[in-house]
PDB file of N, CA, C and O in Angstrom, chain B, residues numbered from 101:
ATOM      1  N   MET B 101      18.253   9.207   4.467  1.00  0.00           N
ATOM      2  CA  MET B 101      17.421   9.475   3.403  1.00  0.00           C
ATOM      3  C   MET B 101      16.445   8.381   3.078  1.00  0.00           C
ATOM      4  O   MET B 101      16.861   7.222   3.047  1.00  0.00           O
ATOM      5  N   GLU B 102      15.190   8.647   2.835  1.00  0.00           N
ATOM      6  CA  GLU B 102      14.189   7.582   2.655  1.00  0.00           C
ATOM      7  C   GLU B 102      14.429   6.830   1.352  1.00  0.00           C
ATOM      8  O   GLU B 102      14.816   7.416   0.341  1.00  0.00           O
ATOM      9  N   GLN B 103      14.200   5.553   1.393  1.00  0.00           N
ATOM     10  CA  GLN B 103      14.192   4.578   0.359  1.00  0.00           C
ATOM     11  C   GLN B 103      12.858   4.367  -0.258  1.00  0.00           C
ATOM     12  O   GLN B 103      11.902   4.003   0.426  1.00  0.00           O
ATOM     13  N   TYR B 104      12.766   4.595  -1.591  1.00  0.00           N
ATOM     14  CA  TYR B 104      11.481   4.362  -2.245  1.00  0.00           C
ATOM     15  C   TYR B 104      11.623   3.107  -3.255  1.00  0.00           C
ATOM     16  O   TYR B 104      12.675   2.829  -3.830  1.00  0.00           O
ATOM     17  N   TYR B 105      10.581   2.491  -3.371  1.00  0.00           N
ATOM     18  CA  TYR B 105      10.529   1.239  -4.255  1.00  0.00           C
ATOM     19  C   TYR B 105       9.438   1.611  -5.463  1.00  0.00           C
ATOM     20  O   TYR B 105       8.409   2.251  -5.249  1.00  0.00           O
ATOM     21  N   LEU B 106       9.793   1.157  -6.622  1.00  0.00           N
ATOM     22  CA  LEU B 106       8.814   1.238  -7.668  1.00  0.00           C
ATOM     23  C   LEU B 106       7.704   0.190  -7.457  1.00  0.00           C
ATOM     24  O   LEU B 106       7.910  -0.790  -6.741  1.00  0.00           O
ATOM     25  N   LEU B 107       6.498   0.400  -8.095  1.00  0.00           N
ATOM     26  CA  LEU B 107       5.469  -0.378  -7.838  1.00  0.00           C
ATOM     27  C   LEU B 107       5.868  -1.901  -8.415  1.00  0.00           C
ATOM     28  O   LEU B 107       5.563  -2.900  -7.763  1.00  0.00           O
ATOM     29  N   GLU B 108       6.529  -1.984  -9.606  1.00  0.00           N
ATOM     30  CA  GLU B 108       7.007  -3.242 -10.113  1.00  0.00           C
ATOM     31  C   GLU B 108       8.003  -4.034  -9.014  1.00  0.00           C
ATOM     32  O   GLU B 108       7.982  -5.262  -8.923  1.00  0.00           O
ATOM     33  N   GLU B 109       8.801  -3.263  -8.264  1.00  0.00           N
ATOM     34  CA  GLU B 109       9.711  -3.689  -7.303  1.00  0.00           C
ATOM     35  C   GLU B 109       8.957  -4.412  -6.133  1.00  0.00           C
ATOM     36  O   GLU B 109       9.235  -5.547  -5.745  1.00  0.00           O
ATOM     37  N   VAL B 110       8.062  -3.691  -5.667  1.00  0.00           N
ATOM     38  CA  VAL B 110       7.105  -4.167  -4.621  1.00  0.00           C
ATOM     39  C   VAL B 110       6.410  -5.367  -4.854  1.00  0.00           C
ATOM     40  O   VAL B 110       6.189  -6.219  -3.994  1.00  0.00           O
ATOM     41  N   ALA B 111       5.983  -5.433  -6.331  1.00  0.00           N
ATOM     42  CA  ALA B 111       5.220  -6.513  -6.691  1.00  0.00           C
ATOM     43  C   ALA B 111       6.117  -7.839  -6.760  1.00  0.00           C
ATOM     44  O   ALA B 111       5.650  -8.945  -6.485  1.00  0.00           O
ATOM     45  N   GLN B 112       7.345  -7.650  -7.121  1.00  0.00           N
ATOM     46  CA  GLN B 112       8.324  -8.672  -7.282  1.00  0.00           C
ATOM     47  C   GLN B 112       8.535  -9.287  -5.895  1.00  0.00           C
ATOM     48  O   GLN B 112       8.490 -10.498  -5.684  1.00  0.00           O
ATOM     49  N   LYS B 113       8.767  -8.358  -4.977  1.00  0.00           N
ATOM     50  CA  LYS B 113       9.183  -8.665  -3.619  1.00  0.00           C
ATOM     51  C   LYS B 113       8.033  -9.493  -2.840  1.00  0.00           C
ATOM     52  O   LYS B 113       8.307 -10.300  -1.952  1.00  0.00           O
ATOM     53  N   LEU B 114       6.745  -9.214  -3.258  1.00  0.00           N
ATOM     54  CA  LEU B 114       5.589  -9.788  -2.661  1.00  0.00           C
ATOM     55  C   LEU B 114       5.128 -11.014  -3.530  1.00  0.00           C
ATOM     56  O   LEU B 114       4.185 -11.714  -3.162  1.00  0.00           O
ATOM     57  N   ARG B 115       5.749 -11.229  -4.574  1.00  0.00           N
ATOM     58  CA  ARG B 115       5.305 -12.308  -5.490  1.00  0.00           C
ATOM     59  C   ARG B 115       3.855 -12.019  -5.978  1.00  0.00           C
ATOM     60  O   ARG B 115       3.116 -12.998  -6.080  1.00  0.00           O
ATOM     61  N   VAL B 116       3.438 -10.979  -6.244  1.00  0.00           N
ATOM     62  CA  VAL B 116       2.115 -10.717  -6.859  1.00  0.00           C
ATOM     63  C   VAL B 116       2.106  -9.734  -7.948  1.00  0.00           C
ATOM     64  O   VAL B 116       3.040  -8.943  -8.081  1.00  0.00           O
ATOM     65  N   SER B 117       1.071  -9.749  -8.750  1.00  0.00           N
ATOM     66  CA  SER B 117       0.964  -8.977  -9.840  1.00  0.00           C
ATOM     67  C   SER B 117       1.047  -7.430  -9.659  1.00  0.00           C
ATOM     68  O   SER B 117       0.852  -6.980  -8.530  1.00  0.00           O
ATOM     69  N   ASN B 118       1.306  -6.635 -10.631  1.00  0.00           N
ATOM     70  CA  ASN B 118       1.487  -5.198 -10.528  1.00  0.00           C
ATOM     71  C   ASN B 118       0.170  -4.763 -10.222  1.00  0.00           C
ATOM     72  O   ASN B 118       0.057  -3.960  -9.296  1.00  0.00           O
ATOM     73  N   MET B 119      -1.020  -5.205 -10.927  1.00  0.00           N
ATOM     74  CA  MET B 119      -2.277  -4.787 -10.662  1.00  0.00           C
ATOM     75  C   MET B 119      -2.709  -5.003  -9.141  1.00  0.00           C
ATOM     76  O   MET B 119      -3.419  -4.181  -8.561  1.00  0.00           O
ATOM     77  N   THR B 120      -2.267  -6.086  -8.577  1.00  0.00           N
ATOM     78  CA  THR B 120      -2.717  -6.257  -7.130  1.00  0.00           C
ATOM     79  C   THR B 120      -2.003  -5.189  -6.233  1.00  0.00           C
ATOM     80  O   THR B 120      -2.608  -4.765  -5.248  1.00  0.00           O
ATOM     81  N   ILE B 121      -0.904  -4.791  -6.490  1.00  0.00           N
ATOM     82  CA  ILE B 121      -0.329  -3.678  -5.711  1.00  0.00           C
ATOM     83  C   ILE B 121      -0.998  -2.410  -6.039  1.00  0.00           C
ATOM     84  O   ILE B 121      -1.278  -1.637  -5.123  1.00  0.00           O
ATOM     85  N   TYR B 122      -1.327  -2.078  -7.456  1.00  0.00           N
ATOM     86  CA  TYR B 122      -2.144  -0.966  -7.522  1.00  0.00           C
ATOM     87  C   TYR B 122      -3.517  -0.930  -6.768  1.00  0.00           C
ATOM     88  O   TYR B 122      -4.025   0.047  -6.219  1.00  0.00           O
ATOM     89  N   ARG B 123      -4.026  -2.247  -6.863  1.00  0.00           N
ATOM     90  CA  ARG B 123      -5.522  -2.241  -6.025  1.00  0.00           C
ATOM     91  C   ARG B 123      -5.198  -1.808  -4.480  1.00  0.00           C
ATOM     92  O   ARG B 123      -5.875  -1.024  -3.815  1.00  0.00           O
ATOM     93  N   TYR B 124      -4.063  -2.462  -4.072  1.00  0.00           N
ATOM     94  CA  TYR B 124      -3.897  -1.941  -2.690  1.00  0.00           C
ATOM     95  C   TYR B 124      -3.719  -0.583  -2.442  1.00  0.00           C
ATOM     96  O   TYR B 124      -4.088  -0.104  -1.370  1.00  0.00           O
ATOM     97  N   ILE B 125      -3.184   0.109  -3.328  1.00  0.00           N
ATOM     98  CA  ILE B 125      -2.956   1.582  -3.331  1.00  0.00           C
ATOM     99  C   ILE B 125      -4.081   2.270  -3.515  1.00  0.00           C
ATOM    100  O   ILE B 125      -4.326   3.253  -2.816  1.00  0.00           O
ATOM    101  N   LYS B 126      -4.918   1.840  -4.488  1.00  0.00           N
ATOM    102  CA  LYS B 126      -6.226   2.504  -4.691  1.00  0.00           C
ATOM    103  C   LYS B 126      -7.287   2.390  -3.627  1.00  0.00           C
ATOM    104  O   LYS B 126      -8.130   3.273  -3.468  1.00  0.00           O
ATOM    105  N   ALA B 127      -7.229   1.176  -2.822  1.00  0.00           N
ATOM    106  CA  ALA B 127      -7.858   0.854  -1.609  1.00  0.00           C
ATOM    107  C   ALA B 127      -7.484   1.568  -0.482  1.00  0.00           C
ATOM    108  O   ALA B 127      -8.266   1.613   0.468  1.00  0.00           O
ATOM    109  N   LYS B 128      -6.211   2.241  -0.425  1.00  0.00           N
ATOM    110  CA  LYS B 128      -5.712   2.914   0.574  1.00  0.00           C
ATOM    111  C   LYS B 128      -5.097   1.970   1.515  1.00  0.00           C
ATOM    112  O   LYS B 128      -4.843   2.375   2.649  1.00  0.00           O
ATOM    113  N   LYS B 129      -4.822   0.737   1.176  1.00  0.00           N
ATOM    114  CA  LYS B 129      -4.115  -0.177   2.074  1.00  0.00           C
ATOM    115  C   LYS B 129      -2.644   0.099   2.157  1.00  0.00           C
ATOM    116  O   LYS B 129      -1.977  -0.109   3.171  1.00  0.00           O
ATOM    117  N   LEU B 130      -2.167   0.590   1.005  1.00  0.00           N
ATOM    118  CA  LEU B 130      -0.639   0.766   0.932  1.00  0.00           C
ATOM    119  C   LEU B 130      -0.633   2.300   0.417  1.00  0.00           C
ATOM    120  O   LEU B 130      -1.283   2.801  -0.501  1.00  0.00           O
ATOM    121  N   LYS B 131       0.328   2.900   1.317  1.00  0.00           N
ATOM    122  CA  LYS B 131       0.619   4.413   0.981  1.00  0.00           C
ATOM    123  C   LYS B 131       1.600   4.453  -0.151  1.00  0.00           C
ATOM    124  O   LYS B 131       2.661   3.833  -0.085  1.00  0.00           O
ATOM    125  N   ALA B 132       1.243   5.205  -1.234  1.00  0.00           N
ATOM    126  CA  ALA B 132       2.226   5.474  -2.177  1.00  0.00           C
ATOM    127  C   ALA B 132       1.966   6.886  -2.991  1.00  0.00           C
ATOM    128  O   ALA B 132       0.883   7.472  -2.997  1.00  0.00           O
ATOM    129  N   ILE B 133       3.043   7.283  -3.611  1.00  0.00           N
ATOM    130  CA  ILE B 133       3.093   8.573  -4.163  1.00  0.00           C
ATOM    131  C   ILE B 133       3.235   8.399  -5.688  1.00  0.00           C
ATOM    132  O   ILE B 133       3.904   7.453  -6.101  1.00  0.00           O
ATOM    133  N   LYS B 134       2.622   9.291  -6.589  1.00  0.00           N
ATOM    134  CA  LYS B 134       2.952   9.192  -7.914  1.00  0.00           C
ATOM    135  C   LYS B 134       3.798  10.362  -8.340  1.00  0.00           C
ATOM    136  O   LYS B 134       3.505  11.547  -8.185  1.00  0.00           O
ATOM    137  N   LEU B 135       4.897   9.871  -8.901  1.00  0.00           N
ATOM    138  CA  LEU B 135       5.861  10.970  -9.571  1.00  0.00           C
ATOM    139  C   LEU B 135       5.763  10.790 -11.205  1.00  0.00           C
ATOM    140  O   LEU B 135       6.135   9.781 -11.805  1.00  0.00           O
ATOM    141  N   GLU B 136       5.305  11.728 -11.687  1.00  0.00           N
ATOM    142  CA  GLU B 136       4.839  11.769 -13.183  1.00  0.00           C
ATOM    143  C   GLU B 136       4.131  10.475 -13.319  1.00  0.00           C
ATOM    144  O   GLU B 136       3.074  10.410 -12.692  1.00  0.00           O
ATOM    145  N   LYS B 137       4.492   9.399 -14.021  1.00  0.00           N
ATOM    146  CA  LYS B 137       3.797   8.217 -14.337  1.00  0.00           C
ATOM    147  C   LYS B 137       4.036   7.037 -13.544  1.00  0.00           C
ATOM    148  O   LYS B 137       3.479   5.978 -13.833  1.00  0.00           O
ATOM    149  N   GLU B 138       4.846   7.143 -12.536  1.00  0.00           N
ATOM    150  CA  GLU B 138       5.346   6.014 -11.865  1.00  0.00           C
ATOM    151  C   GLU B 138       4.946   6.056 -10.343  1.00  0.00           C
ATOM    152  O   GLU B 138       4.986   7.097  -9.687  1.00  0.00           O
ATOM    153  N   TRP B 139       4.632   5.071  -9.933  1.00  0.00           N
ATOM    154  CA  TRP B 139       4.224   4.954  -8.391  1.00  0.00           C
ATOM    155  C   TRP B 139       5.450   4.709  -7.500  1.00  0.00           C
ATOM    156  O   TRP B 139       6.369   3.974  -7.860  1.00  0.00           O
ATOM    157  N   ARG B 140       5.431   5.286  -6.443  1.00  0.00           N
ATOM    158  CA  ARG B 140       6.679   5.131  -5.547  1.00  0.00           C
ATOM    159  C   ARG B 140       6.201   4.678  -4.137  1.00  0.00           C
ATOM    160  O   ARG B 140       5.221   5.247  -3.654  1.00  0.00           O
ATOM    161  N   ILE B 141       6.782   3.767  -3.500  1.00  0.00           N
ATOM    162  CA  ILE B 141       6.380   3.351  -2.231  1.00  0.00           C
ATOM    163  C   ILE B 141       7.502   3.364  -1.304  1.00  0.00           C
ATOM    164  O   ILE B 141       8.504   2.700  -1.569  1.00  0.00           O
ATOM    165  N   ALA B 142       7.415   4.163  -0.084  1.00  0.00           N
ATOM    166  CA  ALA B 142       8.480   4.244   0.778  1.00  0.00           C
ATOM    167  C   ALA B 142       8.532   3.031   1.529  1.00  0.00           C
ATOM    168  O   ALA B 142       7.544   2.379   1.866  1.00  0.00           O
ATOM    169  N   SER B 143       9.857   2.723   1.804  1.00  0.00           N
ATOM    170  CA  SER B 143      10.263   1.415   2.483  1.00  0.00           C
ATOM    171  C   SER B 143       9.519   1.434   3.949  1.00  0.00           C
ATOM    172  O   SER B 143       9.236   0.334   4.423  1.00  0.00           O
ATOM    173  N   VAL B 144       9.228   2.457   4.598  1.00  0.00           N
ATOM    174  CA  VAL B 144       8.651   2.499   5.766  1.00  0.00           C
ATOM    175  C   VAL B 144       7.057   2.136   5.744  1.00  0.00           C
ATOM    176  O   VAL B 144       6.454   1.576   6.660  1.00  0.00           O
ATOM    177  N   ASP B 145       6.528   2.553   4.558  1.00  0.00           N
ATOM    178  CA  ASP B 145       5.107   2.308   4.187  1.00  0.00           C
ATOM    179  C   ASP B 145       4.990   0.995   3.855  1.00  0.00           C
ATOM    180  O   ASP B 145       3.939   0.428   4.156  1.00  0.00           O
ATOM    181  N   LEU B 146       5.964   0.314   3.225  1.00  0.00           N
ATOM    182  CA  LEU B 146       5.771  -1.084   2.919  1.00  0.00           C
ATOM    183  C   LEU B 146       5.918  -1.845   4.092  1.00  0.00           C
ATOM    184  O   LEU B 146       5.218  -2.847   4.236  1.00  0.00           O
ATOM    185  N   GLU B 147       6.746  -1.503   4.966  1.00  0.00           N
ATOM    186  CA  GLU B 147       7.063  -2.346   6.224  1.00  0.00           C
ATOM    187  C   GLU B 147       5.775  -2.349   7.110  1.00  0.00           C
ATOM    188  O   GLU B 147       5.360  -3.330   7.726  1.00  0.00           O
ATOM    189  N   GLU B 148       5.172  -1.042   7.083  1.00  0.00           N
ATOM    190  CA  GLU B 148       3.901  -0.994   7.915  1.00  0.00           C
ATOM    191  C   GLU B 148       2.746  -1.826   7.291  1.00  0.00           C
ATOM    192  O   GLU B 148       1.925  -2.440   7.972  1.00  0.00           O
ATOM    193  N   PHE B 149       2.757  -1.792   5.991  1.00  0.00           N
ATOM    194  CA  PHE B 149       1.750  -2.414   5.226  1.00  0.00           C
ATOM    195  C   PHE B 149       2.023  -4.189   5.553  1.00  0.00           C
ATOM    196  O   PHE B 149       1.047  -4.906   5.772  1.00  0.00           O
ATOM    197  N   LEU B 150       3.081  -4.615   5.552  1.00  0.00           N
ATOM    198  CA  LEU B 150       3.495  -5.994   5.745  1.00  0.00           C
ATOM    199  C   LEU B 150       3.105  -6.278   7.114  1.00  0.00           C
ATOM    200  O   LEU B 150       2.522  -7.339   7.338  1.00  0.00           O
ATOM    201  N   LYS B 151       3.367  -5.416   8.116  1.00  0.00           N
ATOM    202  CA  LYS B 151       3.125  -5.565   9.537  1.00  0.00           C
ATOM    203  C   LYS B 151       1.594  -5.766   9.738  1.00  0.00           C
ATOM    204  O   LYS B 151       1.201  -6.691  10.448  1.00  0.00           O
ATOM    205  N   ASN B 152       0.783  -4.976   9.170  1.00  0.00           N
ATOM    206  CA  ASN B 152      -0.623  -4.948   9.318  1.00  0.00           C
ATOM    207  C   ASN B 152      -1.186  -6.288   8.659  1.00  0.00           C
ATOM    208  O   ASN B 152      -2.126  -6.920   9.141  1.00  0.00           O
ATOM    209  N   ARG B 153      -0.493  -6.647   7.489  1.00  0.00           N
ATOM    210  CA  ARG B 153      -1.065  -7.940   6.809  1.00  0.00           C
ATOM    211  C   ARG B 153      -0.667  -9.120   7.667  1.00  0.00           C
ATOM    212  O   ARG B 153      -1.441 -10.077   7.634  1.00  0.00           O
ATOM    213  N   SER B 154       0.329  -9.207   8.373  1.00  0.00           N
ATOM    214  CA  SER B 154       0.612 -10.316   8.979  1.00  0.00           C
ATOM    215  C   SER B 154      -0.022 -10.620  10.394  1.00  0.00           C
ATOM    216  O   SER B 154       0.074 -11.679  11.014  1.00  0.00           O
ATOM    217  N   SER B 155      -0.685  -9.483  10.774  1.00  0.00           N
ATOM    218  CA  SER B 155      -1.546  -9.622  12.020  1.00  0.00           C
ATOM    219  C   SER B 155      -2.918  -9.964  11.891  1.00  0.00           C
ATOM    220  O   SER B 155      -3.662 -10.092  12.863  1.00  0.00           O
ATOM    221  N   ILE B 156      -3.297 -10.129  10.600  1.00  0.00           N
ATOM    222  CA  ILE B 156      -4.728 -10.674  10.189  1.00  0.00           C
ATOM    223  C   ILE B 156      -4.752 -12.312  10.476  1.00  0.00           C
ATOM    224  O   ILE B 156      -5.767 -12.966  10.233  1.00  0.00           O
TER     225      ILE B 156
END
């Protein structure tokens, strides 16, 4: 079963603001789904995002 993180949890893990994570989602740099009023990020999508960021 896939694990999902809240936007706030990802922001805490990466030590950035919630707005920064939202901007990554809006710019399509980080995949996320919106369930009702909360954003959810799959663990695989977060790992892919981090992998792509570290190769820069």
